[in-house]
C-alpha positions in Angstrom: -0.1 16.2 37.6 -1.0 13.4 40.0 -4.6 13.7 38.9 -3.7 13.2 35.3 -1.6 10.1 36.1 -4.5 8.7 38.1 -6.9 9.2 35.2 -4.3 7.7 32.9 -4.1 4.4 34.8 -7.9 4.4 35.4 -8.5 4.6 31.6 -5.8 2.1 30.8 -7.0 -0.5 33.3 -10.7 -0.1 32.2 -9.7 -0.5 28.6 -7.7 -3.6 29.3 -10.7 -5.2 31.0 -12.7 -4.7 27.8 -11.7 -7.7 25.6 -13.5 -6.3 22.5 -11.5 -3.1 22.7 -8.2 -4.9 23.3 -8.8 -7.2 20.4 -9.6 -4.3 18.0 -6.9 -2.0 19.3 -4.0 -4.3 19.8 -4.7 -7.4 17.7 -7.0 -7.0 14.7 -5.8 -3.5 13.7 -2.0 -3.8 14.1 -1.5 -7.5 13.3 -4.3 -8.7 10.9 -3.7 -5.9 8.3 0.1 -6.5 8.0 -0.2 -10.2 8.0 -2.9 -10.2 5.3 -0.9 -7.7 3.2 2.3 -9.6 3.5 0.6 -13.0 2.9 -1.2 -11.8 -0.2 2.0 -10.1 -1.5 4.0 -13.3 -1.0 1.3 -15.3 -2.7 1.2 -12.9 -5.7 5.0 -13.0 -6.1 5.1 -16.8 -5.9 2.3 -17.1 -8.4 3.8 -14.7 -10.9 7.2 -16.3 -10.7 5.7 -19.7 -11.3 3.7 -18.3 -14.2 6.9 -16.9 -15.7 8.5 -20.3 -15.6 5.6 -22.4 -16.9 5.0 -22.9 -20.7 2.6 -20.4 -22.3 -0.6 -22.2 -23.4 -2.1 -20.3 -26.3 -4.6 -21.1 -29.0 -3.1 -20.5 -32.4 -5.4 -20.0 -35.4 -3.7 -20.6 -38.8 -0.8 -22.8 -37.7 -0.4 -24.1 -41.2 0.4 -20.6 -42.5 3.6 -20.1 -40.4 5.1 -23.4 -39.4 8.6 -21.9 -38.8 7.1 -19.3 -36.4 5.1 -21.9 -34.5 8.2 -24.1 -34.2 10.2 -21.2 -32.9 7.5 -20.5 -30.3 7.5 -24.2 -29.3 11.3 -24.1 -28.7 10.9 -21.1 -26.4 8.3 -22.3 -24.0 5.0 -21.9 -25.9 2.5 -24.8 -25.9 0.1 -24.3 -28.8 -3.5 -25.3 -28.3 -6.0 -26.2 -31.0 -7.6 -23.3 -32.9 -10.9 -21.9 -31.6 -13.9 -20.5 -33.5 -14.7 -16.8 -33.1 -11.5 -16.0 -31.1 -12.6 -12.4 -30.4 -15.7 -13.6 -28.5 -13.7 -16.3 -26.7 -11.2 -13.7 -25.4 -13.9 -11.2 -24.5 -15.8 -13.7 -22.4 -12.5 -14.8 -20.9 -12.8 -18.4 -22.1 -9.3 -17.8 -23.6 -6.6 -15.6 -22.1 -5.2 -14.8 -25.5 -5.3 -16.1 -29.1 -2.6 -15.8 -31.7 -4.1 -15.6 -35.2 -2.0 -16.0 -38.3 -3.8 -14.8 -41.4 -3.9 -16.7 -44.7 -1.8 -14.1 -46.6 1.1 -14.5 -44.1 3.0 -17.0 -46.3 2.6 -14.8 -49.4 3.9 -11.8 -47.6 6.7 -13.8 -46.1 7.9 -15.3 -49.4 7.8 -11.9 -51.0 10.1 -10.5 -48.4 7.5 -8.2 -47.1 6.2 -7.6 -43.6 4.0 -10.4 -42.5 1.4 -9.6 -39.9 0.1 -11.7 -37.1 -2.7 -10.8 -34.6 -2.4 -11.2 -30.8 -5.9 -11.1 -29.4 -6.2 -10.4 -25.6 -8.2 -8.5 -23.1 -6.1 -5.7 -21.4 -8.6 -5.6 -18.5 -7.8 -9.2 -17.6 -4.7 -8.5 -15.3 -4.2 -12.2 -14.6 -3.0 -12.8 -18.2 -0.9 -9.7 -18.6 2.5 -11.4 -18.0 1.7 -14.2 -20.4 0.7 -11.7 -23.1 3.9 -9.7 -22.7 6.0 -12.9 -22.9 4.3 -14.1 -26.1 4.6 -10.6 -27.6 8.3 -10.6 -26.8 8.8 -14.0 -28.4 7.1 -12.9 -31.6 9.2 -9.8 -31.7 12.4 -11.8 -31.1 11.5 -14.1 -34.0 10.9 -10.9 -36.2 14.3 -9.5 -35.2 16.1 -12.8 -35.9 14.5 -13.2 -39.3 15.1 -9.5 -40.2 18.8 -9.9 -39.4 19.0 -13.1 -41.6 17.4 -11.3 -44.5 20.0 -8.5 -44.3 22.8 -10.9 -44.1 21.5 -12.8 -47.2 21.6 -9.5 -49.1 25.2 -8.8 -47.9 24.2 -6.1 -45.5 25.0 -5.8 -41.8 22.1 -6.2 -39.4 23.3 -2.9 -37.8 22.0 -1.0 -40.8 18.5 -1.6 -39.6 19.4 -0.2 -36.2 20.9 3.3 -36.6 20.2 4.2 -33.0 20.3 1.8 -30.0 19.0 2.8 -26.6 21.2 1.4 -23.8 19.1 1.3 -20.6 20.9 1.9 -17.4 18.6 1.3 -14.4 19.9 3.3 -11.4 17.5 1.9 -8.9 18.9 -0.1 -6.0 17.5 -3.5 -4.7 16.0 -1.7 -1.7 14.5 1.2 -3.6 12.7 -1.2 -5.9 11.0 -2.6 -2.7 8.7 0.5 -2.8 7.0 -1.0 -5.8 5.6 -3.7 -3.4 5.4 -1.7 -0.2 4.0 1.6 -1.5 1.1 1.0 0.9 3.2 0.5 4.0 2.9 4.1 5.2 -0.9 3.8 5.0 -1.0 0.6 7.1 1.3 2.2 9.8 -0.7 5.4 9.9 -4.0 3.5 10.0 -2.6 1.4 13.0 -1.9 4.7 14.8 -5.4 5.9 14.2 -7.2 2.7 15.1 -5.1 1.9 18.1 -6.6 4.7 20.2 -9.9 5.2 18.6 -11.9 2.8 20.8 -10.4 4.3 23.9 -11.1 7.8 22.8 -14.7 6.9 22.2 -15.1 5.1 25.6 -13.4 7.8 27.7 -15.7 10.5 26.5 -18.9 9.4 24.6 -18.9 6.0 26.5 -18.6 7.6 29.9 -21.2 10.2 28.9 -23.6 7.5 27.9 -23.0 5.6 31.2 -23.4 8.8 33.1 -20.0 8.4 34.8 -18.5 11.5 33.3 -20.4 14.0 35.5 -19.2 12.4 38.8 -15.6 12.5 37.4 -15.9 16.2 36.7 -17.3 16.7 40.1 -13.9 16.1 41.7 -11.9 19.1 42.7 -9.5 18.7 39.8 -9.0 20.9 36.8 -10.7 19.4 33.8 -7.5 20.0 31.8 -5.7 17.4 34.0 -8.5 14.9 33.5 -8.3 15.5 29.7 -4.5 15.1 29.9 -4.9 11.7 31.6 -7.4 10.5 29.0 -5.3 11.8 26.1 -2.2 10.1 27.5 -4.1 6.7 27.7 -5.4 7.1 24.2 -1.9 8.0 22.9 -0.3 5.0 24.8 -2.7 2.5 23.2 -2.2 4.1 19.7 1.6 3.9 20.0 1.3 0.3 21.3 -0.8 -0.6 18.2 1.7 1.1 15.9 4.6 -0.7 17.6 2.9 -4.1 17.1 2.2 -3.2 13.5 5.9 -2.5 12.9 6.8 -5.8 14.6 4.3 -7.6 12.4 5.7 -6.2 9.2 9.3 -6.9 10.4 8.5 -10.5 11.2 6.2 -11.3 8.2 8.5 -9.4 5.7 11.1 -12.2 6.1 8.8 -14.6 4.4 8.3 -12.6 1.2 10.6 -13.9 -1.5 11.7 -10.4 -2.6 15.2 -11.6 -3.4 13.7 -13.4 -6.4 12.6 -10.1 -7.8 16.0 -8.4 -7.1 14.7 -6.5 -4.1 15.8 -6.0 -0.6 13.7 -5.3 2.5 15.1 -3.9 5.7 12.6 -3.4 8.5 15.3 -3.4 11.2 15.8 -1.4 14.3 16.8 1.8 12.5 13.6 1.7 10.3 11.4 1.0 13.4 13.0 3.7 15.5 12.7 6.5 12.9 9.2 5.4 11.9 8.1 5.5 15.5 9.6 8.9 16.1 8.0 10.6 13.1 4.7 9.0 14.0 4.6 10.5 17.5 3.2 13.9 16.5 0.7 12.3 14.1 -0.5 9.8 16.7 -0.8 12.6 19.3 -2.8 14.7 16.7 -5.1 11.7 16.0 -5.7 11.1 19.7 -6.7 14.8 20.2 -8.9 14.7 17.1 -10.6 11.5 18.1 -11.3 12.8 21.7 -12.6 16.1 20.3 -15.0 14.4 17.9 -16.1 11.9 20.5 -16.9 14.8 22.8 -19.6 16.0 20.4 -21.3 12.5 20.4 -23.9 11.6 22.9 -23.5 7.9 22.6 -20.9 5.3 22.0 -22.5 4.3 18.7 -22.7 7.8 17.5 -19.1 8.5 18.3 -18.1 5.3 16.5 -19.9 6.4 13.4 -18.1 9.8 13.4 -14.7 8.3 14.0 -15.1 5.7 11.4 -15.3 8.5 8.9 -12.1 9.9 10.3 -10.3 6.6 9.3 -10.7 7.7 5.7 -8.2 10.5 6.4 -5.1 8.2 6.4 -6.0 7.2 2.8 -5.5 10.7 1.5 -1.7 10.8 1.0 -1.7 7.3 -0.6 -4.5 8.3 -2.9 -3.0 11.6 -3.9 0.4 10.2 -4.6 -1.1 7.3 -6.6 -3.0 9.7 -8.8 -0.4 12.5 -8.8 3.0 11.1 -8.2 4.6 14.3 -7.0 8.3 14.9 -6.3 8.9 15.6 -2.6 9.4 19.3 -1.8 10.7 20.8 1.4 7.3 22.2 2.4 5.7 18.8 2.2 7.6 17.6 5.3 5.7 20.3 7.3 2.3 18.9 6.4 1.1 16.3 9.0 0.1 13.0 7.5 1.9 13.7 4.2 5.2 14.2 5.9 5.0 10.8 7.7 4.1 9.1 4.4 7.1 10.6 2.6 9.6 9.9 5.4 8.5 6.2 5.8 8.7 5.8 2.0 12.2 7.2 2.1 13.1 4.7 4.8 11.8 1.8 2.7 13.9 3.0 -0.2 17.0 3.3 2.2 17.3 7.0 1.3 18.6 9.6 3.7 16.2 11.5 5.9 17.8 14.8 6.7 17.7 16.5 10.1 15.8 19.4 8.6 13.1 17.1 7.2 12.8 15.3 10.4 12.6 18.5 12.5 10.0 20.0 10.2 7.9 16.9 10.5 8.1 16.8 14.3 7.6 20.5 15.0 4.7 21.1 12.6 3.0 17.9 13.8 3.4 18.8 17.4 2.1 22.4 16.8 -1.0 21.0 15.0 -1.6 18.5 17.9 -1.2 21.4 20.4 -3.8 23.5 18.6 -6.3 20.6 18.5 -5.6 19.9 22.2 -6.4 23.5 23.1 -9.7 23.3 21.3 -10.4 20.0 23.0 -9.6 21.5 26.4 -12.1 24.3 25.7 -14.8 21.8 24.8 -14.0 19.8 28.0 -14.6 23.0 30.1 -18.2 23.2 28.8 -20.9 22.1 31.2 -22.8 20.6 28.4 -20.2 17.8 28.0 -21.2 16.1 31.3 -24.8 16.0 30.3 -25.9 12.7 28.9 -28.1 12.4 25.8 
């Protein structure tokens, strides 16, 4: 195994001398993604909280038809704006977030004790105004409930008559489990860091050396090619794990600056989370290193290998995309599927749920078996004489 160790240190040292590779593998990939994600999430939370505390500015058409309703809205944080012409068009072109229109027959229906209707015009595709729309809708509903109760009392009836069934909601989520609403993409970022960390080294150690015509002299040494491959895979794996570790540190550090406590959430990216996440990622990172080396072996140039492996980066998106479209309940067999098992276990860690020994072993064993199979195929390709021939 001395030859494998020599190749390992050779590839690591050569990779460290390449500033571009080090920047991509150990800085941009593992650090920039988490910092941008956490920064944007923190900005979004702060903005939505500020929006929830600020008065709702809304154009009201027909204020004179419902002065009591307008006064109620004023007392509850609504700042009416002057009426606008053609409110449908103004909302559609996003000149107005929403418009409350009170029809002329409102007062007649109100005085007759009938249901008086108002119209809330908004654009559901405009996500920026969604919270304000819901707040205004809730205020109008609260005014309706209050008025309905007073009408019943005026007729000598209990307001409970109008509510024969009451739904008592009991939210069983915990502050930490609610954190997955914000960090549902965390497994994707960690898996992507594992894929990107070793990608450039996998390209350089095979397609790069093939292009530089340095692979053939290396194979000319009286050393089994399997040991040369072992050294290259070990170097690729080491850089990928380093990238993953830095990504975990970045999330742990930047996560402290997210005001999740204002949303009733708790984040815990402590040592236990990091240790289990690193452990379950070991077989996947090893599998990714073998796959990247295998794909790079079929490329005749660095640029060609980079093109192929860029497509491989789409693979980490699959679990997140599938679970976003089809939110499936985790089954035992899913923990034996590489990539999906890591996604499920990391999500459980974020939710502070128990990861059983069976789930952990299934993830590790199946992942290592898959990595071993790809490693065998890569070894077979490395024994081919065509590999040393440059394009």
